[in-house]
TORPA-4810 file (N, C-alpha, C, O; in nm, 3 decimals):
<nodes>
NODE_1_11.008_10.259_9.270_10.923_10.329_9.178_11.008_10.435_9.109_11.073_10.515_9.175_X
NODE_2_11.007_10.434_8.978_11.073_10.540_8.903_10.965_10.630_8.845_10.865_10.584_8.792_X
NODE_3_10.988_10.760_8.857_10.887_10.851_8.807_10.938_10.993_8.794_11.043_11.028_8.847_X
NODE_4_10.861_11.072_8.724_10.889_11.215_8.707_10.778_11.300_8.764_10.798_11.418_8.791_X
NODE_5_10.662_11.242_8.784_10.547_11.316_8.835_10.554_11.321_8.987_10.559_11.217_9.053_X
NODE_6_10.556_11.442_9.042_10.564_11.455_9.188_10.443_11.392_9.255_10.454_11.339_9.366_X
NODE_7_10.328_11.396_9.190_10.207_11.335_9.246_10.222_11.182_9.258_10.190_11.124_9.361_X
NODE_8_10.270_11.118_9.150_10.289_10.973_9.154_10.399_10.934_9.251_10.387_10.835_9.322_X
NODE_9_10.506_11.011_9.253_10.618_10.981_9.345_10.570_10.989_9.489_10.603_10.902_9.570_X
NODE_10_10.494_11.092_9.523_10.443_11.107_9.659_10.348_10.993_9.695_10.354_10.942_9.806_X
NODE_11_10.264_10.954_9.603_10.173_10.842_9.628_10.253_10.714_9.655_10.218_10.637_9.744_X
NODE_12_10.359_10.692_9.576_10.445_10.576_9.599_10.506_10.577_9.738_10.510_10.474_9.805_X
NODE_13_10.554_10.693_9.782_10.613_10.706_9.917_10.509_10.672_10.024_10.541_10.605_10.122_X
NODE_14_10.386_10.717_10.004_10.280_10.690_10.102_10.255_10.541_10.118_10.216_10.495_10.226_X
NODE_15_10.279_10.465_10.011_10.259_10.321_10.017_10.388_10.246_10.049_10.391_10.123_10.043_X
NODE_16_10.494_10.319_10.082_10.618_10.255_10.127_10.718_10.223_10.018_10.815_10.151_10.043_X
NODE_17_10.698_10.273_9.898_10.791_10.245_9.788_10.918_10.328_9.803_10.915_10.440_9.855_X
NODE_18_11.028_10.273_9.758_11.150_10.351_9.742_11.133_10.423_9.610_11.117_10.360_9.505_X
NODE_19_11.136_10.555_9.613_11.107_10.636_9.495_11.235_10.696_9.440_11.310_10.760_9.513_X
NODE_20_11.258_10.676_9.311_11.370_10.738_9.242_11.312_10.838_9.143_11.260_10.802_9.037_X
NODE_21_11.320_10.964_9.181_11.265_11.072_9.101_11.365_11.106_8.991_11.469_11.166_9.018_X
NODE_22_11.334_11.069_8.871_11.429_11.082_8.760_11.429_11.221_8.697_11.491_11.241_8.593_X
NODE_23_11.361_11.317_8.759_11.372_11.455_8.710_11.513_11.509_8.736_11.557_11.604_8.671_X
NODE_24_11.582_11.448_8.833_11.721_11.487_8.863_11.810_11.429_8.755_11.821_11.307_8.745_X
NODE_25_11.875_11.512_8.672_11.957_11.459_8.561_12.080_11.381_8.609_12.140_11.307_8.531_X
NODE_26_12.118_11.397_8.735_12.234_11.326_8.789_12.196_11.187_8.845_12.283_11.110_8.886_X
NODE_27_12.067_11.156_8.846_12.021_11.029_8.903_12.065_10.912_8.816_12.027_10.902_8.700_X
NODE_28_12.146_10.823_8.875_12.185_10.699_8.808_12.104_10.588_8.872_12.143_10.531_8.974_X
NODE_29_11.990_10.558_8.812_11.895_10.463_8.869_11.957_10.326_8.889_11.939_10.264_8.995_X
NODE_30_12.029_10.277_8.790_12.087_10.142_8.798_12.191_10.136_8.910_12.187_10.046_8.994_X
NODE_31_12.284_10.231_8.914_12.389_10.230_9.017_12.329_10.245_9.156_12.371_10.177_9.250_X
NODE_32_12.232_10.334_9.169_12.172_10.357_9.301_12.097_10.234_9.349_12.104_10.198_9.467_X
NODE_33_12.025_10.169_9.259_11.947_10.051_9.298_12.038_9.933_9.329_12.023_9.869_9.433_X
NODE_34_12.131_9.903_9.240_12.216_9.786_9.260_12.318_9.811_9.371_12.368_9.716_9.430_X
NODE_35_12.349_9.937_9.399_12.437_9.968_9.511_12.372_9.933_9.644_12.440_9.893_9.738_X
NODE_36_12.242_9.949_9.651_12.167_9.918_9.773_12.131_9.770_9.782_12.115_9.717_9.892_X
NODE_37_12.119_9.703_9.668_12.078_9.563_9.666_12.137_9.499_9.541_12.081_9.510_9.432_X
NODE_38_12.250_9.433_9.556_12.322_9.382_9.439_12.247_9.276_9.360_12.278_9.252_9.243_X
NODE_39_12.149_9.211_9.422_12.070_9.110_9.349_11.958_9.173_9.267_11.895_9.106_9.186_X
NODE_40_11.934_9.301_9.289_11.823_9.368_9.223_11.702_9.371_9.314_11.706_9.322_9.427_X
NODE_41_11.597_9.430_9.265_11.474_9.446_9.345_11.367_9.348_9.299_11.369_9.301_9.186_X
NODE_42_11.274_9.319_9.389_11.166_9.227_9.356_11.073_9.282_9.250_11.024_9.208_9.164_X
NODE_43_11.048_9.411_9.256_10.953_9.472_9.163_10.992_9.615_9.132_11.045_9.687_9.217_X
NODE_44_10.966_9.655_9.009_10.985_9.793_8.964_10.851_9.841_8.914_10.784_9.774_8.836_X
NODE_45_10.811_9.960_8.961_10.691_10.024_8.908_10.739_10.139_8.822_10.794_10.237_8.872_X
NODE_46_10.718_10.126_8.693_10.767_10.226_8.598_10.654_10.321_8.562_10.556_10.284_8.497_X
NODE_47_10.669_10.446_8.606_10.568_10.549_8.579_10.610_10.642_8.467_10.544_10.743_8.443_X
NODE_48_10.720_10.611_8.399_10.772_10.701_8.297_10.731_10.657_8.157_10.672_10.736_8.083_X
NODE_49_10.762_10.534_8.120_10.718_10.483_7.990_10.801_10.529_7.873_10.747_10.572_7.771_X
NODE_50_10.933_10.521_7.886_11.020_10.544_7.772_11.129_10.438_7.769_11.143_10.359_7.863_X
NODE_51_11.207_10.436_7.663_11.306_10.330_7.645_11.407_10.327_7.759_11.440_10.220_7.810_X
NODE_52_11.456_10.444_7.799_11.555_10.450_7.906_11.500_10.392_8.036_11.569_10.316_8.104_X
NODE_53_11.378_10.428_8.072_11.321_10.377_8.198_11.296_10.227_8.191_11.314_10.157_8.291_X
NODE_54_11.256_10.175_8.075_11.235_10.031_8.063_11.369_9.957_8.074_11.377_9.855_8.142_X
NODE_55_11.472_10.008_8.008_11.604_9.944_8.017_11.655_9.945_8.160_11.715_9.848_8.206_X
NODE_56_11.633_10.056_8.232_11.673_10.064_8.372_11.594_9.965_8.457_11.650_9.902_8.547_X
NODE_57_11.468_9.952_8.428_11.383_9.857_8.502_11.434_9.715_8.484_11.445_9.640_8.581_X
NODE_58_11.463_9.678_8.360_11.511_9.543_8.332_11.648_9.519_8.394_11.678_9.408_8.439_X
NODE_59_11.732_9.622_8.398_11.865_9.608_8.457_11.860_9.594_8.609_11.948_9.530_8.668_X
NODE_60_11.759_9.651_8.674_11.757_9.654_8.820_11.665_9.550_8.884_11.676_9.526_9.004_X
NODE_61_11.576_9.489_8.808_11.488_9.388_8.866_11.564_9.257_8.882_11.643_9.219_8.796_X
NODE_62_11.540_9.189_8.993_11.609_9.062_9.019_11.549_8.949_8.937_11.439_8.962_8.882_X
NODE_63_11.620_8.840_8.931_11.569_8.721_8.861_11.438_8.677_8.926_11.429_8.663_9.048_X
NODE_64_11.338_8.656_8.842_11.207_8.616_8.892_11.121_8.732_8.939_11.011_8.711_8.990_X
NODE_65_11.171_8.854_8.923_11.099_8.972_8.967_10.995_9.018_8.866_10.966_8.948_8.769_X
NODE_66_10.941_9.136_8.890_10.835_9.188_8.804_10.859_9.336_8.774_10.909_9.412_8.856_X
NODE_67_10.820_9.373_8.654_10.818_9.513_8.613_10.672_9.548_8.588_10.605_9.486_8.505_X
NODE_68_10.623_9.649_8.661_10.486_9.694_8.639_10.491_9.827_8.566_10.550_9.924_8.613_X
NODE_69_10.429_9.830_8.451_10.421_9.951_8.371_10.287_10.018_8.398_10.182_9.959_8.377_X
NODE_70_10.293_10.144_8.444_10.170_10.221_8.466_10.174_10.349_8.383_10.099_10.443_8.411_X
NODE_71_10.259_10.352_8.282_10.275_10.471_8.199_10.217_10.448_8.060_10.209_10.335_8.012_X
NODE_72_10.176_10.557_7.998_10.133_10.554_7.859_10.255_10.585_7.774_10.320_10.688_7.793_X
NODE_73_10.286_10.497_7.682_10.404_10.512_7.597_10.370_10.592_7.472_10.260_10.580_7.417_X
NODE_74_10.465_10.673_7.427_10.449_10.747_7.302_10.524_10.681_7.188_10.513_10.724_7.073_X
NODE_75_10.598_10.576_7.218_10.678_10.505_7.118_10.675_10.356_7.149_10.643_10.316_7.261_X
NODE_76_10.707_10.275_7.050_10.716_10.131_7.072_10.850_10.099_7.137_10.954_10.144_7.088_X
NODE_77_10.850_10.022_7.246_10.977_9.990_7.311_11.052_9.878_7.238_10.993_9.795_7.170_X
NODE_78_11.183_9.879_7.256_11.268_9.770_7.211_11.295_9.685_7.335_11.342_9.737_7.437_X
NODE_79_11.265_9.557_7.328_11.277_9.470_7.444_11.385_9.365_7.419_11.381_9.293_7.319_X
NODE_80_11.481_9.356_7.510_11.583_9.252_7.504_11.519_9.122_7.555_11.525_9.091_7.674_X
NODE_81_11.459_9.048_7.463_11.385_8.927_7.501_11.475_8.821_7.564_11.430_8.746_7.651_X
NODE_82_11.600_8.814_7.522_11.692_8.715_7.580_11.715_8.744_7.728_11.710_8.652_7.810_X
NODE_83_11.739_8.871_7.763_11.759_8.907_7.903_11.631_8.888_7.983_11.635_8.842_8.098_X
NODE_84_11.519_8.922_7.923_11.390_8.902_7.988_11.369_8.754_8.020_11.323_8.719_8.129_X
NODE_85_11.402_8.667_7.926_11.389_8.523_7.944_11.486_8.471_8.049_11.447_8.395_8.137_X
NODE_86_11.613_8.510_8.039_11.715_8.460_8.132_11.688_8.503_8.276_11.716_8.428_8.369_X
NODE_87_11.635_8.622_8.293_11.604_8.672_8.427_11.467_8.627_8.476_11.432_8.647_8.593_X
NODE_88_11.388_8.566_8.387_11.253_8.517_8.420_11.168_8.629_8.481_11.106_8.612_8.586_X
NODE_89_11.166_8.743_8.412_11.095_8.861_8.460_10.952_8.862_8.408_10.927_8.830_8.292_X
NODE_90_10.860_8.898_8.494_10.720_8.916_8.456_10.696_9.063_8.427_10.740_9.149_8.503_X
NODE_91_10.628_9.093_8.318_10.591_9.229_8.287_10.439_9.240_8.304_10.362_9.165_8.246_X
NODE_92_10.401_9.336_8.386_10.260_9.359_8.415_10.228_9.501_8.371_10.307_9.593_8.395_X
NODE_93_10.117_9.519_8.308_10.078_9.652_8.265_9.937_9.680_8.312_9.849_9.595_8.302_X
NODE_94_9.917_9.799_8.364_9.785_9.834_8.412_9.762_9.983_8.395_9.856_10.062_8.397_X
NODE_95_9.640_10.019_8.378_9.600_10.159_8.374_9.533_10.187_8.507_9.418_10.148_8.529_X
NODE_96_9.605_10.253_8.595_9.553_10.280_8.729_9.443_10.384_8.721_9.457_10.488_8.657_X
NODE_97_9.336_10.355_8.787_9.224_10.448_8.790_9.173_10.460_8.934_9.180_10.366_9.013_X
NODE_98_9.125_10.575_8.964_9.062_10.596_9.093_8.925_10.530_9.091_8.854_10.537_8.991_X
NODE_99_8.886_10.467_9.202_8.751_10.407_9.204_8.641_10.515_9.199_8.523_10.484_9.181_X
NODE_100_8.682_10.640_9.214_8.585_10.749_9.215_8.581_10.825_9.082_8.508_10.924_9.069_X
NODE_101_8.661_10.780_8.983_8.662_10.853_8.855_8.568_10.792_8.755_8.557_10.841_8.643_X
</nodes>
């Protein structure tokens, strides 16, 4: 899970996610992820919603994996469709809501 919100990061930890808090300017998400698993990860949950986080998600997800977007974007993303196709990545988007809201 990549995120900047301490609330979302903590929730991810509670559910067992490996959380990369990108508020740290020294955080190299791609190097840290691929250093731990050279094939990439099965799924990325992107809570940031900007071009850099999407590019990092696509770089770190393994072939046949999934990227779940739970962020509201302020800009239109540029998507490397060739890489998306070659890696056979699924993109899932959802607006998470509390059942009590």
